[in-house]
C-alpha positions as a Markdown table, in Angstrom:
| # | Residue | x | y | z |
|---|---|---|---|---|
| 1 | Unk | -65.7 | 38.1 | -133.7 |
| 2 | Unk | -68.9 | 39.2 | -135.2 |
| 3 | Unk | -72.2 | 38.2 | -136.3 |
| 4 | Unk | -72.7 | 40.8 | -138.7 |
| 5 | Unk | -68.8 | 39.9 | -140.4 |
| 6 | Unk | -70.3 | 36.2 | -140.5 |
| 7 | Unk | -73.5 | 37.2 | -142.2 |
| 8 | Unk | -71.6 | 39.3 | -145.1 |
| 9 | Unk | -69.0 | 37.1 | -145.9 |
| 10 | Unk | -71.7 | 34.6 | -146.5 |
| 11 | Unk | -73.8 | 36.7 | -148.3 |
| 12 | Unk | -71.1 | 37.5 | -150.9 |
| 13 | Unk | -70.6 | 33.7 | -151.4 |
| 14 | Unk | -67.4 | 33.0 | -149.4 |
| 15 | Unk | -66.9 | 30.0 | -147.5 |
| 16 | Unk | -67.2 | 30.1 | -144.0 |
| 17 | Unk | -64.4 | 29.0 | -141.1 |
| 18 | Unk | -65.0 | 26.1 | -138.5 |
| 19 | Unk | -64.6 | 28.7 | -135.9 |
| 20 | Unk | -67.2 | 31.4 | -138.0 |
| 21 | Unk | -69.6 | 28.2 | -138.0 |
| 22 | Unk | -69.2 | 27.1 | -134.0 |
| 23 | Unk | -69.4 | 30.9 | -133.0 |
| 24 | Unk | -72.6 | 30.9 | -135.1 |
| 25 | Unk | -73.9 | 27.6 | -133.7 |
| 26 | Unk | -73.2 | 27.8 | -129.9 |
| 27 | Unk | -74.0 | 31.4 | -130.1 |
| 28 | Unk | -77.5 | 31.1 | -131.2 |
| 29 | Unk | -78.1 | 28.0 | -128.8 |
| 30 | Unk | -77.2 | 30.0 | -125.8 |
| 31 | Unk | -78.8 | 33.1 | -126.8 |
| 32 | Unk | -76.3 | 35.6 | -127.5 |
| 33 | Unk | -77.4 | 35.5 | -130.8 |
| 34 | Unk | -80.5 | 37.1 | -131.6 |
| 35 | Unk | -83.1 | 35.6 | -134.4 |
| 36 | Unk | -83.0 | 38.1 | -136.4 |
| 37 | Unk | -79.3 | 37.6 | -137.2 |
| 38 | Unk | -79.2 | 34.0 | -137.0 |
| 39 | Unk | -82.4 | 33.8 | -139.8 |
| 40 | Unk | -80.2 | 36.3 | -141.8 |
| 41 | Unk | -77.3 | 34.1 | -142.2 |
| 42 | Unk | -79.6 | 30.9 | -142.6 |
| 43 | Unk | -81.2 | 33.0 | -145.6 |
| 44 | Unk | -77.5 | 33.6 | -147.1 |
| 45 | Unk | -76.4 | 29.9 | -146.7 |
| 46 | Unk | -80.0 | 29.1 | -148.4 |
| 47 | Unk | -79.0 | 31.2 | -151.4 |
| 48 | Unk | -75.1 | 30.9 | -151.2 |
| 49 | Unk | -74.7 | 27.4 | -150.4 |
| 50 | Unk | -72.0 | 25.6 | -148.4 |
| 51 | Unk | -69.3 | 23.4 | -149.9 |
| 52 | Unk | -68.4 | 19.7 | -148.7 |
| 53 | Unk | -66.3 | 20.9 | -146.0 |
| 54 | Unk | -68.6 | 23.6 | -144.6 |
| 55 | Unk | -71.5 | 21.0 | -144.4 |
| 56 | Unk | -69.7 | 18.5 | -142.3 |
| 57 | Unk | -68.3 | 20.8 | -140.2 |
| 58 | Unk | -72.0 | 22.6 | -139.3 |
| 59 | Unk | -73.0 | 18.5 | -138.7 |
| 60 | Unk | -69.9 | 17.5 | -136.4 |
| 61 | Unk | -70.7 | 21.2 | -134.4 |
| 62 | Unk | -74.4 | 20.5 | -134.6 |
| 63 | Unk | -73.9 | 16.9 | -133.3 |
| 64 | Unk | -71.4 | 17.9 | -130.0 |
| 65 | Unk | -74.4 | 20.4 | -128.9 |
| 66 | Unk | -76.1 | 17.9 | -126.9 |
| 67 | Unk | -75.7 | 14.2 | -125.1 |
| 68 | Unk | -74.8 | 11.4 | -127.2 |
| 69 | Unk | -75.7 | 7.5 | -127.2 |
| 70 | Unk | -72.6 | 5.3 | -126.0 |
| 71 | Unk | -73.9 | 2.1 | -127.7 |
| 72 | Unk | -70.2 | 0.7 | -127.2 |
| 73 | Unk | -71.7 | -1.3 | -124.3 |
| 74 | Unk | -73.8 | -3.2 | -127.1 |
| 75 | Unk | -71.7 | -6.0 | -129.1 |
| 76 | Unk | -71.3 | -6.3 | -132.7 |
| 77 | Unk | -71.5 | -3.6 | -135.6 |
| 78 | Unk | -74.7 | -1.3 | -134.8 |
| 79 | Unk | -76.3 | 0.1 | -138.2 |
| 80 | Unk | -78.8 | 2.9 | -137.8 |
| 81 | Unk | -81.4 | 3.5 | -140.8 |
| 82 | Unk | -83.0 | 6.7 | -141.9 |
| 83 | Unk | -85.9 | 7.5 | -144.4 |
| 84 | Unk | -86.3 | 11.4 | -145.5 |
| 85 | Unk | -89.6 | 11.0 | -145.2 |
| 86 | Unk | -92.6 | 9.7 | -147.2 |
| 87 | Unk | -96.6 | 8.5 | -147.2 |
| 88 | Unk | -96.9 | 5.3 | -146.2 |
| 89 | Unk | -93.6 | 4.4 | -145.2 |
| 90 | Unk | -93.5 | 1.9 | -142.6 |
| 91 | Unk | -90.1 | 0.0 | -143.9 |
| 92 | Unk | -88.7 | 1.2 | -140.0 |
| 93 | Unk | -91.4 | -1.5 | -138.4 |
| 94 | Unk | -90.3 | -4.4 | -141.2 |
| 95 | Unk | -86.4 | -3.7 | -141.2 |
| 96 | Unk | -85.9 | -3.2 | -137.8 |
| 97 | Unk | -87.1 | -6.4 | -136.5 |
| 98 | Unk | -85.6 | -8.4 | -139.7 |
| 99 | Unk | -82.0 | -7.1 | -139.1 |
| 100 | Unk | -82.1 | -7.9 | -135.6 |
| 101 | Unk | -83.1 | -11.5 | -136.4 |
| 102 | Unk | -80.3 | -11.7 | -138.4 |
| 103 | Unk | -78.2 | -10.9 | -135.3 |
| 104 | Unk | -77.2 | -7.3 | -136.2 |
| 105 | Unk | -78.7 | -5.1 | -133.2 |
| 106 | Unk | -80.7 | -2.4 | -134.1 |
| 107 | Unk | -80.8 | 0.4 | -131.5 |
| 108 | Unk | -83.1 | 3.3 | -133.4 |
| 109 | Unk | -84.2 | 6.5 | -132.3 |
| 110 | Unk | -87.1 | 7.6 | -134.8 |
| 111 | Unk | -89.1 | 11.0 | -134.7 |
| 112 | Unk | -92.8 | 11.9 | -135.2 |
| 113 | Unk | -94.7 | 13.1 | -138.7 |
| 114 | Unk | -93.7 | 16.2 | -140.3 |
| 115 | Unk | -96.0 | 18.0 | -142.4 |
| 116 | Unk | -97.6 | 15.2 | -144.9 |
| 117 | Unk | -95.3 | 13.0 | -144.0 |
| 118 | Unk | -95.6 | 10.0 | -141.1 |
| 119 | Unk | -93.4 | 9.5 | -138.3 |
| 120 | Unk | -92.4 | 5.8 | -136.7 |
| 121 | Unk | -93.4 | 7.1 | -133.4 |
| 122 | Unk | -96.7 | 7.9 | -134.2 |
| 123 | Unk | -97.2 | 4.5 | -135.8 |
| 124 | Unk | -95.6 | 2.9 | -132.7 |
| 125 | Unk | -97.7 | 4.9 | -129.7 |
| 126 | Unk | -101.0 | 3.3 | -132.0 |
| 127 | Unk | -100.1 | 0.4 | -130.6 |
| 128 | Unk | -102.0 | 0.2 | -127.0 |
| 129 | Unk | -99.3 | 0.8 | -124.1 |
| 130 | Unk | -96.3 | 0.9 | -126.2 |
| 131 | Unk | -93.6 | 3.1 | -124.7 |
| 132 | Unk | -91.3 | 5.7 | -127.0 |
| 133 | Unk | -89.9 | 7.7 | -124.4 |
| 134 | Unk | -87.7 | 5.0 | -122.3 |
| 135 | Unk | -84.6 | 6.0 | -120.3 |
| 136 | Unk | -81.4 | 5.5 | -122.2 |
| 137 | Unk | -80.3 | 2.7 | -119.5 |
| 138 | Unk | -83.4 | 1.1 | -120.7 |
| 139 | Unk | -83.3 | 1.2 | -124.2 |
| 140 | Unk | -79.8 | -0.1 | -124.1 |
| 141 | Unk | -80.7 | -2.7 | -122.0 |
| 142 | Unk | -83.7 | -4.0 | -124.7 |
| 143 | Unk | -81.0 | -3.9 | -127.5 |
| 144 | Unk | -78.4 | -6.1 | -125.5 |
| 145 | Unk | -81.4 | -8.5 | -124.9 |
| 146 | Unk | -83.7 | -8.9 | -127.6 |
| 147 | Unk | -81.7 | -7.3 | -130.5 |
| 148 | Unk | -84.0 | -4.1 | -130.9 |
| 149 | Unk | -85.4 | -1.2 | -129.8 |
| 150 | Unk | -87.0 | 2.0 | -131.2 |
| 151 | Unk | -87.4 | 5.3 | -129.1 |
| 152 | Unk | -88.2 | 8.7 | -129.9 |
| 153 | Unk | -84.9 | 11.4 | -129.7 |
| 154 | Unk | -83.9 | 12.3 | -126.7 |
| 155 | Unk | -84.8 | 15.4 | -125.3 |
| 156 | Unk | -81.1 | 16.5 | -125.0 |
| 157 | Unk | -79.9 | 15.1 | -128.2 |
| 158 | Unk | -78.8 | 17.7 | -131.1 |
| 159 | Unk | -80.6 | 20.5 | -129.0 |
| 160 | Unk | -78.9 | 22.8 | -131.8 |
| 161 | Unk | -81.0 | 21.1 | -134.9 |
| 162 | Unk | -84.1 | 21.5 | -132.4 |
| 163 | Unk | -83.8 | 25.7 | -132.6 |
| 164 | Unk | -82.1 | 25.8 | -135.6 |
| 165 | Unk | -84.9 | 23.9 | -137.5 |
| 166 | Unk | -87.4 | 26.0 | -135.4 |
| 167 | Unk | -86.3 | 29.0 | -137.1 |
| 168 | Unk | -86.0 | 27.8 | -140.4 |
| 169 | Unk | -89.5 | 26.7 | -140.8 |
| 170 | Unk | -90.7 | 30.0 | -140.0 |
| 171 | Unk | -88.1 | 31.7 | -142.4 |
| 172 | Unk | -88.5 | 29.7 | -145.7 |
| 173 | Unk | -85.0 | 28.3 | -145.6 |
| 174 | Unk | -85.7 | 24.7 | -145.0 |
| 175 | Unk | -85.2 | 23.3 | -148.4 |
| 176 | Unk | -81.5 | 23.4 | -148.6 |
| 177 | Unk | -79.4 | 20.3 | -149.0 |
| 178 | Unk | -76.8 | 21.2 | -146.5 |
| 179 | Unk | -78.9 | 22.5 | -144.1 |
| 180 | Unk | -81.1 | 19.6 | -144.9 |
| 181 | Unk | -78.2 | 17.1 | -144.5 |
| 182 | Unk | -76.5 | 18.8 | -141.5 |
| 183 | Unk | -79.6 | 18.5 | -139.6 |
| 184 | Unk | -80.4 | 14.6 | -140.4 |
| 185 | Unk | -76.7 | 13.1 | -139.9 |
| 186 | Unk | -76.2 | 15.5 | -136.8 |
| 187 | Unk | -78.9 | 13.4 | -135.6 |
| 188 | Unk | -77.8 | 10.1 | -136.8 |
| 189 | Unk | -74.1 | 10.4 | -135.6 |
| 190 | Unk | -75.4 | 11.6 | -132.1 |
| 191 | Unk | -77.3 | 8.5 | -132.1 |
| 192 | Unk | -74.0 | 6.3 | -132.1 |
| 193 | Unk | -74.7 | 4.1 | -134.7 |
| 194 | Unk | -71.1 | 2.5 | -136.0 |
| 195 | Unk | -73.0 | 2.5 | -140.0 |
| 196 | Unk | -75.8 | 4.5 | -141.6 |
| 197 | Unk | -78.3 | 3.5 | -144.1 |
| 198 | Unk | -80.0 | 5.7 | -145.6 |
| 199 | Unk | -83.4 | 5.7 | -147.9 |
| 200 | Unk | -83.8 | 9.0 | -149.8 |
| 201 | Unk | -87.1 | 9.2 | -150.9 |
| 202 | Unk | -87.6 | 11.1 | -154.3 |
| 203 | Unk | -91.0 | 12.2 | -156.2 |
| 204 | Unk | -94.2 | 14.1 | -155.4 |
| 205 | Unk | -94.7 | 13.0 | -151.8 |
| 206 | Unk | -90.7 | 13.3 | -150.7 |
| 207 | Unk | -89.3 | 16.6 | -149.6 |
| 208 | Unk | -86.8 | 16.2 | -152.2 |
| 209 | Unk | -89.4 | 16.2 | -156.0 |
| 210 | Unk | -86.7 | 15.5 | -158.4 |
| 211 | Unk | -84.5 | 12.5 | -159.2 |
| 212 | Unk | -81.3 | 15.1 | -159.3 |
| 213 | Unk | -81.7 | 16.9 | -156.3 |
| 214 | Unk | -82.3 | 13.5 | -154.2 |
| 215 | Unk | -78.9 | 12.0 | -155.3 |
| 216 | Unk | -77.4 | 15.6 | -154.5 |
| 217 | Unk | -79.0 | 15.1 | -150.9 |
| 218 | Unk | -78.0 | 11.2 | -150.8 |
| 219 | Unk | -74.5 | 12.5 | -151.8 |
| 220 | Unk | -74.5 | 15.3 | -149.1 |
| 221 | Unk | -75.4 | 13.1 | -146.4 |
| 222 | Unk | -73.1 | 9.9 | -147.4 |
| 223 | Unk | -70.3 | 12.3 | -147.8 |
| 224 | Unk | -70.8 | 13.9 | -144.0 |
| 225 | Unk | -70.8 | 10.3 | -142.8 |
| 226 | Unk | -68.1 | 9.2 | -144.2 |
| 227 | Unk | -65.8 | 12.4 | -142.9 |
| 228 | Unk | -67.3 | 12.2 | -139.3 |
| 229 | Unk | -66.1 | 8.3 | -139.5 |
| 230 | Unk | -69.6 | 6.6 | -140.1 |
| 231 | Unk | -69.5 | 4.4 | -143.0 |
| 232 | Unk | -72.8 | 5.6 | -145.0 |
| 233 | Unk | -74.8 | 4.6 | -147.8 |
| 234 | Unk | -78.2 | 5.3 | -149.1 |
| 235 | Unk | -80.8 | 4.5 | -151.9 |
| 236 | Unk | -83.0 | 7.0 | -153.5 |
| 237 | Unk | -86.6 | 5.4 | -153.5 |
| 238 | Unk | -89.8 | 6.1 | -155.5 |
| 239 | Unk | -92.3 | 8.2 | -153.8 |
| 240 | Unk | -94.6 | 9.3 | -156.8 |
| 241 | Unk | -96.0 | 6.2 | -155.3 |
| 242 | Unk | -97.1 | 5.7 | -151.8 |
| 243 | Unk | -95.5 | 2.2 | -150.2 |
| 244 | Unk | -98.0 | 0.0 | -149.5 |
| 245 | Unk | -102.0 | 0.4 | -149.6 |
| 246 | Unk | -102.3 | 1.6 | -145.7 |
| 247 | Unk | -101.8 | 5.5 | -144.7 |
| 248 | Unk | -102.3 | 6.0 | -141.2 |
| 249 | Unk | -100.8 | 4.7 | -137.8 |
| 250 | Unk | -102.3 | 1.3 | -136.9 |
| 251 | Unk | -103.5 | 0.7 | -140.6 |
| 252 | Unk | -99.9 | 0.7 | -141.1 |
| 253 | Unk | -98.7 | -1.2 | -138.3 |
| 254 | Unk | -101.1 | -3.6 | -139.0 |
| 255 | Unk | -99.6 | -3.8 | -142.9 |
| 256 | Unk | -96.1 | -4.0 | -141.7 |
| 257 | Unk | -97.0 | -7.0 | -139.5 |
| 258 | Unk | -98.9 | -8.8 | -142.3 |
| 259 | Unk | -95.5 | -7.9 | -144.5 |
| 260 | Unk | -93.7 | -9.6 | -141.7 |
| 261 | Unk | -95.8 | -12.8 | -142.0 |
| 262 | Unk | -94.9 | -13.1 | -145.5 |
| 263 | Unk | -98.5 | -11.8 | -146.4 |
| 264 | Unk | -97.7 | -7.8 | -147.5 |
| 265 | Unk | -98.1 | -5.5 | -150.2 |
| 266 | Unk | -94.7 | -6.6 | -152.7 |
| 267 | Unk | -93.5 | -3.1 | -152.8 |
| 268 | Unk | -93.2 | -2.6 | -149.0 |
| 269 | Unk | -91.6 | -6.3 | -148.9 |
| 270 | Unk | -89.0 | -5.2 | -151.5 |
| 271 | Unk | -87.9 | -2.1 | -150.7 |
| 272 | Unk | -87.8 | -3.1 | -147.2 |
| 273 | Unk | -85.4 | -6.5 | -147.7 |
| 274 | Unk | -83.4 | -4.4 | -149.9 |
| 275 | Unk | -82.6 | -1.4 | -147.3 |
| 276 | Unk | -82.1 | -4.6 | -144.5 |
| 277 | Unk | -79.8 | -6.3 | -146.9 |
| 278 | Unk | -77.5 | -3.1 | -147.0 |
| 279 | Unk | -77.6 | -2.7 | -143.1 |
| 280 | Unk | -76.5 | -6.6 | -143.2 |
| 281 | Unk | -73.7 | -6.0 | -145.8 |
| 282 | Unk | -72.2 | -3.2 | -143.9 |
| 283 | Unk | -72.4 | -4.9 | -140.7 |
| 284 | Unk | -70.2 | -7.4 | -142.4 |
| 285 | Unk | -72.4 | -10.3 | -142.6 |
| 286 | Unk | -71.4 | -10.9 | -146.0 |
| 287 | Unk | -72.0 | -9.6 | -149.9 |
| 288 | Unk | -75.2 | -7.7 | -150.4 |
| 289 | Unk | -76.5 | -11.1 | -152.2 |
| 290 | Unk | -75.9 | -13.2 | -149.0 |
| 291 | Unk | -77.4 | -10.1 | -147.0 |
| 292 | Unk | -80.5 | -10.2 | -149.3 |
| 293 | Unk | -81.2 | -14.0 | -148.8 |
| 294 | Unk | -80.8 | -13.7 | -145.1 |
| 295 | Unk | -82.9 | -11.0 | -144.5 |
| 296 | Unk | -85.9 | -12.7 | -147.0 |
| 297 | Unk | -85.1 | -16.0 | -144.4 |
| 298 | Unk | -85.7 | -13.9 | -141.6 |
| 299 | Unk | -89.1 | -12.3 | -142.7 |
| 300 | Unk | -90.0 | -15.8 | -144.1 |
| 301 | Unk | -89.4 | -18.2 | -141.0 |
| 302 | Unk | -91.5 | -15.6 | -138.7 |
| 303 | Unk | -88.0 | -14.5 | -136.7 |
| 304 | Unk | -88.7 | -11.1 | -137.6 |
| 305 | Unk | -91.9 | -11.0 | -136.5 |
| 306 | Unk | -91.2 | -12.7 | -133.2 |
| 307 | Unk | -88.8 | -9.6 | -132.8 |
| 308 | Unk | -91.4 | -7.3 | -133.4 |
| 309 | Unk | -93.4 | -9.1 | -130.8 |
| 310 | Unk | -90.6 | -9.3 | -128.3 |
| 311 | Unk | -90.0 | -5.7 | -128.7 |
| 312 | Unk | -93.8 | -4.6 | -128.3 |
| 313 | Unk | -93.9 | -6.4 | -125.2 |
| 314 | Unk | -90.5 | -4.9 | -123.4 |
| 315 | Unk | -91.5 | -1.5 | -124.5 |
| 316 | Unk | -94.9 | -1.5 | -122.6 |
| 317 | Unk | -97.0 | -2.6 | -125.5 |
| 318 | Unk | -99.9 | -5.4 | -126.0 |
| 319 | Unk | -97.8 | -8.2 | -128.5 |
| 320 | Unk | -101.3 | -9.6 | -129.1 |
| 321 | Unk | -101.7 | -7.1 | -131.6 |
| 322 | Unk | -99.5 | -9.3 | -134.0 |
| 323 | Unk | -102.5 | -11.4 | -133.6 |
| 324 | Unk | -105.5 | -9.6 | -133.2 |
| 325 | Unk | -105.8 | -6.3 | -135.2 |
| 326 | Unk | -108.7 | -5.4 | -133.2 |
| 327 | Unk | -106.7 | -4.6 | -130.4 |
| 328 | Unk | -106.1 | -1.2 | -132.5 |
| 329 | Unk | -109.3 | -0.1 | -132.3 |
| 330 | Unk | -111.4 | 1.2 | -135.4 |
| 331 | Unk | -112.5 | 4.2 | -136.8 |
| 332 | Unk | -116.3 | 5.0 | -136.1 |
| 333 | Unk | -116.4 | 6.3 | -140.0 |
| 334 | Unk | -115.5 | 5.0 | -143.1 |
| 335 | Unk | -116.4 | 6.1 | -147.1 |
| 336 | Unk | -115.3 | 4.8 | -150.3 |
| 337 | Unk | -113.4 | 7.2 | -152.5 |
| 338 | Unk | -115.2 | 6.3 | -156.2 |
| 339 | Unk | -113.8 | 6.5 | -159.8 |
| 340 | Unk | -115.9 | 9.1 | -161.9 |
| 341 | Unk | -114.6 | 7.8 | -164.9 |
| 342 | Unk | -112.8 | 4.8 | -166.8 |
| 343 | Unk | -109.7 | 4.6 | -167.2 |
| 344 | Unk | -105.6 | 4.1 | -165.7 |
| 345 | Unk | -104.5 | 5.6 | -162.4 |
| 346 | Unk | -102.1 | 7.7 | -164.6 |
| 347 | Unk | -100.1 | 9.6 | -161.1 |
| 348 | Unk | -100.8 | 10.4 | -157.4 |
| 349 | Unk | -99.9 | 13.2 | -155.8 |
| 350 | Unk | -98.4 | 11.4 | -152.9 |
| 351 | Unk | -98.1 | 14.5 | -150.9 |
| 352 | Unk | -101.7 | 15.7 | -151.2 |
| 353 | Unk | -102.7 | 11.7 | -150.2 |
| 354 | Unk | -100.9 | 12.2 | -147.0 |
| 355 | Unk | -102.4 | 15.7 | -146.9 |
| 356 | Unk | -105.8 | 13.8 | -147.1 |
| 357 | Unk | -105.3 | 11.3 | -144.0 |
| 358 | Unk | -103.6 | 14.3 | -141.9 |
| 359 | Unk | -107.3 | 16.2 | -142.3 |
| 360 | Unk | -109.1 | 12.7 | -141.4 |
| 361 | Unk | -107.2 | 12.8 | -138.1 |
| 362 | Unk | -104.1 | 11.0 | -138.9 |
| 363 | Unk | -101.4 | 13.5 | -138.6 |
| 364 | Unk | -100.6 | 17.1 | -137.3 |
| 365 | Unk | -102.6 | 20.2 | -138.5 |
| 366 | Unk | -100.1 | 22.1 | -135.4 |
| 367 | Unk | -97.9 | 20.9 | -133.1 |
| 368 | Unk | -100.6 | 20.9 | -130.8 |
| 369 | Unk | -102.8 | 18.6 | -132.7 |
| 370 | Unk | -103.9 | 15.4 | -131.1 |
| 371 | Unk | -103.4 | 12.1 | -133.2 |
| 372 | Unk | -106.5 | 9.8 | -134.2 |
| 373 | Unk | -104.5 | 6.4 | -133.9 |
| 374 | Unk | -107.5 | 4.8 | -136.0 |
| 375 | Unk | -107.8 | 7.2 | -139.3 |
| 376 | Unk | -106.1 | 7.2 | -142.5 |
| 377 | Unk | -106.8 | 5.9 | -146.0 |
| 378 | Unk | -106.9 | 2.2 | -147.2 |
| 379 | Unk | -106.1 | 2.5 | -151.0 |
| 380 | Unk | -107.4 | 0.2 | -153.1 |
| 381 | Unk | -105.8 | 0.9 | -156.8 |
| 382 | Unk | -102.6 | 3.2 | -157.3 |
| 383 | Unk | -100.4 | 3.8 | -160.1 |
| 384 | Unk | -100.5 | 1.7 | -163.1 |
| 385 | Unk | -104.0 | 0.3 | -162.2 |
| 386 | Unk | -107.1 | 0.2 | -164.6 |
| 387 | Unk | -110.6 | 1.7 | -163.3 |
| 388 | Unk | -114.0 | 1.6 | -164.0 |
| 389 | Unk | -116.6 | 4.1 | -163.6 |
| 390 | Unk | -117.5 | 3.9 | -159.9 |
| 391 | Unk | -114.9 | 1.9 | -158.8 |
| 392 | Unk | -113.5 | 2.1 | -155.2 |
| 393 | Unk | -110.2 | 3.5 | -155.4 |
| 394 | Unk | -109.5 | 4.0 | -151.7 |
| 395 | Unk | -111.6 | 3.9 | -148.8 |
| 396 | Unk | -111.5 | 6.6 | -145.8 |
| 397 | Unk | -111.5 | 6.3 | -142.3 |
| 398 | Unk | -111.8 | 8.8 | -139.5 |
| 399 | Unk | -113.8 | 9.4 | -136.3 |
| 400 | Unk | -114.4 | 13.2 | -137.4 |
| 401 | Unk | -117.2 | 12.5 | -139.8 |
| 402 | Unk | -117.4 | 16.5 | -140.9 |
| 403 | Unk | -113.8 | 16.1 | -142.1 |
| 404 | Unk | -115.1 | 13.5 | -144.9 |
| 405 | Unk | -116.2 | 15.8 | -147.5 |
| 406 | Unk | -112.9 | 18.0 | -147.5 |
| 407 | Unk | -110.5 | 14.8 | -147.6 |
| 408 | Unk | -113.0 | 13.4 | -150.4 |
| 409 | Unk | -112.0 | 17.1 | -152.2 |
| 410 | Unk | -108.4 | 16.5 | -151.7 |
| 411 | Unk | -108.4 | 12.8 | -153.0 |
| 412 | Unk | -110.5 | 14.0 | -156.3 |
| 413 | Unk | -106.6 | 16.4 | -156.9 |
| 414 | Unk | -104.3 | 13.7 | -155.7 |
| 415 | Unk | -105.7 | 11.2 | -158.3 |
| 416 | Unk | -104.9 | 11.8 | -162.3 |
| 417 | Unk | -106.9 | 9.3 | -164.9 |
| 418 | Unk | -106.0 | 8.7 | -168.0 |
| 419 | Unk | -107.1 | 5.9 | -170.8 |
| 420 | Unk | -103.9 | 4.8 | -171.6 |
| 421 | Unk | -101.8 | 2.6 | -169.2 |
| 422 | Unk | -98.6 | 4.5 | -167.9 |
| 423 | Unk | -95.2 | 3.6 | -167.8 |
| 424 | Unk | -93.8 | 2.6 | -164.3 |
| 425 | Unk | -90.3 | 3.5 | -163.0 |
| 426 | Unk | -88.6 | 1.3 | -160.4 |
| 427 | Unk | -89.2 | 1.4 | -156.5 |
| 428 | Unk | -85.3 | 1.7 | -155.9 |
| 429 | Unk | -83.6 | 4.4 | -158.5 |
| 430 | Unk | -80.0 | 4.5 | -157.3 |
| 431 | Unk | -77.6 | 4.0 | -154.7 |
| 432 | Unk | -75.2 | 6.2 | -153.5 |
| 433 | Unk | -71.9 | 5.5 | -151.1 |
| 434 | Unk | -68.1 | 6.7 | -150.9 |
| 435 | Unk | -67.5 | 4.9 | -154.4 |
| 436 | Unk | -69.9 | 7.2 | -156.2 |
| 437 | Unk | -73.6 | 6.9 | -157.7 |
| 438 | Unk | -75.5 | 4.1 | -159.5 |
| 439 | Unk | -78.6 | 5.2 | -161.1 |
| 440 | Unk | -80.8 | 1.8 | -161.5 |
């Protein structure tokens, strides 16, 4: 089997066989296939696409490329949740403790920030002492004892995806539904959960900008999950508006804690409880309505907050942060971003908001960039809200005073003001499962 022939076949729009896909993945991972041939095939896939069968087989082959988490020693049905990435998206910090407080174990491997989007692991590492790199045995024991643990992806989990993604990132072949779906789902399958719930973001702050593309991605991932024996469901949620009002690592943890106290932003609470309810339903806890009530009770009665504090303590962090936010520290410099005219916030370029936060130190401009956990943005005004000239729209937080002018310039580009109040679309736009698509 020659790589030349596989490239030519896909270039001409034909379907690849399982053996051809496996030859490509295994050959590239073990060094037999050079970068230039792998890049050529990725570009052919990017242009010509893959059908459902090819995409599912690529996912399974990638999932088998390294170690897998064995969750069989944890009683009950294990449900994993994955977000495709957004700005201010701290739902995992709310959802995981809520689901665990309802008696469904959550053994979750999460990622770091990518581009303008934040990562759950970066947020958790803003908690003093919190360890995200745990031996797999300790990770599993934590779930058995308290019902929840969140760690970074292990070094041997889906090495094929790590290598292929690095190549896609520098060859302009990232934004393809089959390649995105196989990348995400190979990691979810290798992580070992019985059920998978996906939060597919759509809008200016997401990788998928249109509802149509986001639904297509959700359908592709649900199809992969079902074909590989994992019941899978997805929500498509709005990322034209940041979730909550905090953007930045420790700022987002504090907002998540406030949400677990019943005092957080209503948009964050709503999306988190919907995701938690779907996870509980897929674990067999009852109808969606029953599970929605269970999730709400766990949030209101303080049981979910107790789970978060227990997880922090078991992973080396200071559980006192749930009551004393001063333990996070504060950025040395703050600066208000104010309105230059009267009007309403018609729209927010959420991706630019994420970029401004990154410039302030909350994200990585390069792989080697060190994070400033106290940096970020506190929003005061969001889409649909009225402004008078001089009103504070947001407050910037940073330890790099010299970065404030650049961040302010980006913020001015991110906010669009108009004289009339704009219509707002729902937070949850669609649901996707094995039975089809429901647009809300």
